[in-house]
ROKE-475857 format. One record per residue (C-alpha): x, y, z; residue in three letters. Coordinates in steps of 0.5 Angstrom, whole numbers, plus 2048, in hexadecimal, padded with zeros to 3 digits. Layout:
residues N
XYZALA
...
This chain:
residues 440
800800800MET
8038067FESER
80480D802THR
8008117FDALA
7FA80C7FEALA
7FA80D805ILE
7FA815804SER
7F68167FETHR
7F18107FESER
7EB814801ARG
7E981B803PRO
7EA81E80AALA
7E381F80ATHR
7E081880ATHR
7DC817810ARG
7DB810813TRP
7D380F814GLU
7D2808815ARG
7D5801815ALA
7D57FD80FVAL
7D87F680DPRO
7DE7F5809VAL
7DA7F2803TYR
7DC7F07FCGLY
7E37EC7FFPHE
7E27E5800PRO
7E47E2807VAL
7E87DD804ILE
7EE7DF801ASN
7F67DD801LYS
7F77E1807PHE
7F17DE80BPHE
7F47D7809LEU
7FB7D880BVAL
7F77DB812LEU
7F37D4812SER
7F97D0811GLY
7FD7D3817LEU
7F77D281BVAL
7F77CB819MET
7FE7CA81BVAL
7FD7CD822ALA
7F77C9823ILE
7FB7C2821ILE
8017C5826LEU
7FC7C782BTHR
7FA7BF82BALA
8017BD82CTYR
8027C2831ARG
7FD7BF835GLU
7FF7B8834LEU
8077B9835ALA
8067BF83AGLY
80A7C683BLEU
8117C383BGLY
8127C0834PRO
80E7C6830VAL
8117CC834SER
8177D0836GLY
8157D183DMET
8197CF843ASN
81A7CF84AASP
81C7D784AALA
8177D9844TYR
8107D6846GLY
80D7DA841TRP
80D7DA83AGLY
80B7DE834ILE
8047DB835TRP
8037DF83BLYS
8087E583ATHR
8077E7833PHE
8007E4831ASN
7FD7E6838VAL
8017EC83BMET
8027EF834VAL
7FC7ED830LEU
7F77EF835THR
7FA7F6835ALA
7F97F782ELEU
7F27F482FGLY
7F07F9834SER
7EC7FD82FGLY
7E57FC832ALA
7E87FF839PHE
7EC805836ALA
7E8807831VAL
7E1806835GLY
7E380A83AILE
7E5810836ALA
7DF80F832ALA
7DA80E837TRP
7DD81183EVAL
7E181783BPHE
7DC818835ARG
7E081882FARG
7DA81682BLYS
7DE816824ARG
7E180F827LEU
7DB80C827HIS
7DC80A820ALA
7E2806822LEU
7DE802828MET
7DC7FC823ARG
7E47FB821MET
7E67FC828ALA
7E17F782BLEU
7E37F2826LEU
7EA7F2826THR
7EA7F282ESER
7E67EC82EPHE
7EA7E8829LEU
7F07EA82DALA
7EE7E8833TYR
7EB7E1831ALA
7F17DF82DCYS
7F57E1833GLY
7F17DD838LEU
7F17D7833LEU
7F97D7834LEU
7F87D883BLEU
7F57D183BGLY
7FA7CE837ILE
7FF7D183BASP
7FC7CE842ALA
8027C9844GLY
7FC7C4847ARG
7F67C5843PRO
7F37BF846TRP
7F27C384CASN
7ED7C8849PHE
7E77C584DTYR
7EA7C9853TRP
7E67CF84FILE
7DF7CC852VAL
7E27CD859PHE
7E37D485APRO
7E47D3862TRP
7EA7D0860ARG
7ED7D585CTRP
7F47D985EASN
7F17E085FMET
7F77E3861HIS
7FA7E285ASER
7FA7E8856PRO
7FA7E2850LEU
7F47E0852ALA
7F17E7852GLU
7F47E884BVAL
7F17E1849ALA
7EA7E284CILE
7E97E9849CYS
7EC7E7842MET
7E77E2842SER
7E17E5844ILE
7E37EB840TYR
7E37E7839ALA
7DE7E383AMET
7D87E883DILE
7DA7EF83BPRO
7DD7EE835LEU
7D97E9832ALA
7D37EC834VAL
7D57F3831GLU
7D67EF82AASN
7CF7EC82AILE
7CC7F2827PRO
7D07F2821LEU
7CE7EA820VAL
7C67EC822LEU
7C77F281CGLU
7C97ED817ARG
7C37E8819LEU
7BE7EE819TRP
7BF7F0812TYR
7C17E980FPHE
7BB7E5811ASP
7B57E8813SER
7B27E2816ARG
7B77E381CLEU
7B57EA81DARG
7B07E8823PRO
7B67E4826GLY
7BB7EA825VAL
7B67EF828GLU
7B57EB82FARG
7BD7EA82FILE
7BE7F182EGLU
7B97F3833LYS
7BC7EE839ARG
7C37F1837LEU
7C17F8838HIS
7BF7F6840TYR
7C67F3841PHE
7CB7F883DPHE
7CC7FD842PRO
7CF7F8846TRP
7D37F5841ILE
7D67FC83FILE
7D87FD846ALA
7DB7F6846ALA
7DF7F8840ALA
7E27FE843TYR
7E47FB849LEU
7E67F4848LEU
7EC7F6842PRO
7EE7FB847GLY
7EF7F684CMET
7F37F1849HIS
7F77F5844GLN
7FA7F984ASER
7FA7F284ESER
7FF7EF848LEU
8047F584AGLY
8037F3851ALA
8057EC850LEU
80C7EE84EMET
80C7F2855LEU
80D7EB858LEU
8137E9854ALA
8177EF858GLY
81E7F0856GLU
81E7EA850ARG
81A7F084CVAL
81F7F584AHIS
81F7FC84DPRO
81D7FF847LEU
8167FC847TRP
8167F984EGLN
8117FF851SER
80C800857PRO
808804851TRP
8087FD84CLEU
8017FC84DPRO
7FF80384BVAL
805803845LEU
8027FC843TYR
7FB7FF843LEU
7FD80683FGLY
80180283AALA
7FB7FE838ALA
7F7804837THR
7FB807832PHE
7FD80182FMET
7F57FF82ESER
7F480682BPHE
7F9804826GLY
7F67FD825CYS
7EF800824VAL
7F180681FALA
7F780381CGLY
7F37FC81ATHR
7ED801818THR
7F2805813MET
7F57FF810LEU
7EE7FC80FCYS
7EC80280BCYS
7F2802807LEU
7F27FA805VAL
7EA7FB804TRP
7EA802801LYS
7E6805806ARG
7E580C808ALA
7E980F80EMET
7E6814812ASP
7EB818814MET
7E781C81AGLU
7E681581DVAL
7EE81381CLEU
7F081A81EASP
7EC819825GLU
7EF812826ALA
7F6814824ALA
7F681A829ARG
7F481682FILE
7F981182DTHR
7FE81682DALA
7FD819834TRP
7FC812837LEU
803811834ILE
806817837PHE
80381683DGLY
80680F83ETRP
80D81183CLEU
80D817841ALA
80A812846LEU
81080C845ARG
815811844SER
81481584BLEU
81380E84EASP
81A80C84BILE
81D81284ELEU
81A812855PHE
81C80B856ARG
82380C854GLY
82380884EALA
82580D849LEU
82D80B849LEU
82B804847THR
828806840ALA
82E80983ELEU
83280383FARG
8347FF838PHE
8307F9839ASP
82A7F5836ARG
8267F883CPHE
8277FF83AALA
8277FD833GLY
8207FA834VAL
81E800838PHE
820806833TRP
81D80282DLEU
816802831GLU
816809833MET
81880B82CLEU
813808829LEU
80D80A82DILE
81081182DALA
811811826LEU
80A80E825GLY
807814829GLY
80A819825PHE
80881781FLEU
801816821LEU
80181D824ARG
80482081DARG
7FE81C819SER
7F982081EVAL
7FC82681BARG
7FD824814THR
7F781F813HIS
7FB81B810ASP
7FA813811PRO
80181180FGLN
804813815PRO
7FE811819MET
7FF80A817PHE
80680A818ILE
80580D81FGLY
800808821TYR
80580281EILE
80B805822LEU
808806829SER
804800829SER
80B7FC827ALA
80E80082DGLY
8097FE832GLY
8097F7830MET
8107F7831ILE
80F7FA838TYR
8097F583AARG
80E7EF838PHE
8147F283BALA
8137F1843PRO
8117E9842THR
8167E783DTHR
81B7ED83ALEU
81D7F0841ALA
81B7EA845PHE
8227E7848ARG
8217E184DPRO
8287DF84DASN
82E7E1849PRO
82E7DA845GLU
8277DA844ALA
8247DA83DLEU
81E7DA839TYR
81C7DA832PHE
8157D782FPRO
8157D082CALA
8137CF825THR
80D7CC827ILE
80B7D282CGLU
80C7D7826ILE
8087D3821LEU
8027D2826VAL
8037DA828SER
8027DC821LEU
7FD7D7820GLY
7F87DA825PHE
7FA7E1822ILE
7F87DF81CSER
7F17DC81FLEU
7F07E3821GLY
7F27E681AVAL
7ED7E1817ALA
7E87E381BGLY
7E87EA81APHE
7E87E9813LEU
7E27E5813ILE
7DF7EA818ALA
7E07F0814VAL
7DD7ED80DLYS
7D77EA810ARG
7D57EF816LEU
7D57F7815ALA
7DB7F9819ILE
7DF7FE815LEU
7DD805815PRO
7DB80880EALA
7D780E80BPRO
7D080D809LEU
7D280C802SER
7D6806804GLU
7CF803806TRP
7CC805800HIS
7D18027FCASP
7D17FB7FFMET
7C97FC7FEALA
7CA7FD7F7SER
7CF7F77F7TYR
7CB7F27FAPHE
7C47F47F6ARG
7C87F17F0PHE
7CB7EB7F3ARG
7C67E97F8ARG
7BF7EC7F7PRO
7BB7E77FBTYR
7BE7EA801ILE
7BB7F1803ARG
7BB7F6809TRP
7B47F880ATHR
7B37FF80EGLY
7BB7FF810TYR
7BA807810PHE
7B3807814LYS
7B680B819HIS
7BB80E815GLY
7BD81380FHIS
7B880F80APHE
7B180D80AGLY
7AE80880DGLU
7AC804806ASP
7B3804804GLU
7B67FD802THR
7BE7FC802GLU
7C17F67FFALA
7C77F3804ALA
7CB7ED804GLY
7D07E9807ASP
């Protein structure tokens, strides 16, 4: 994709007015088949892991009891998948109304990231046959921060995130099969009663477990390098998740617009970039002050790998924030997209460092993921990407101007005339008798 296409493909006056599925593109293509192949390999290797145990399939050892299934797929990817939390608070609590256009993307990416992370947690469990203890909550170790993380993550993914994505499915059922409308109406009415509680849990649970992921590494004490070991680690972990998730939601939306030639609403994107930049600079200031007051600044000036990792993540995050701030002034999507990539990459390094890159159990200890670990991790990431591709091509996820919806209606009026949406704009811009074609 050329940089010229990024800057000039759509006018800056475009407005996102509704969500429209990605029509005219098949779900199954070469890229989707590659993803499916990686998923199948991961499933086969997972079955082998359950039979052979962790030892033969991982690079974990007595010093490094956590591998990339926890340290990367949970610590890192759930931070990228916190968009429903971060964007939701900005849109609903702080009344940044333009960001409502990104909420469906935020809900979908969050659900997929958490679902894949939980699946890998189950695979990483050292003794999966002890899973039955989950039905005896009075035997849980409630003094363990890891228990709080597991409980909050599981509840958050299976209830708030799953329920908040149900309306997207109900919308499709409503307009694609009129026989299901009475049932859809009943489900929708019942959801309205529970949604205030669902939304409250959606704000509370991710804030708890994202900070607790940082608190876990406080237990490691001096085994975590001083540049990362801090009493503020829970706050810094939560802060990194906020700007990383904004980058995931807005950056993924921009990428989808480029790949599928969708219009970009620069007012919405500028708003997201402005908030992300402030989050980044606030986070950088807090981390810098923490290092300064703890007396760890001199360790950042040493010529070793720890200082190298520290400056790499800080420069990536700072440069990403600078580009985002610049893009708000120029309304240029190219530096904005690059800024999201750089800041998210720096945040990923930061979230990964305390558990692996900056973790020093003893001078001789070494961990490098085994081939099977890498393949399983890639397979479940591919599962999330494949789920995303199916969702955006079947459900109204991506924001678009109203003209895009009319183009879709015209497309399916010719391709599938037997599918019709009657009264779609009954309470909207058009008359009650307007009938528009639609499809999948």
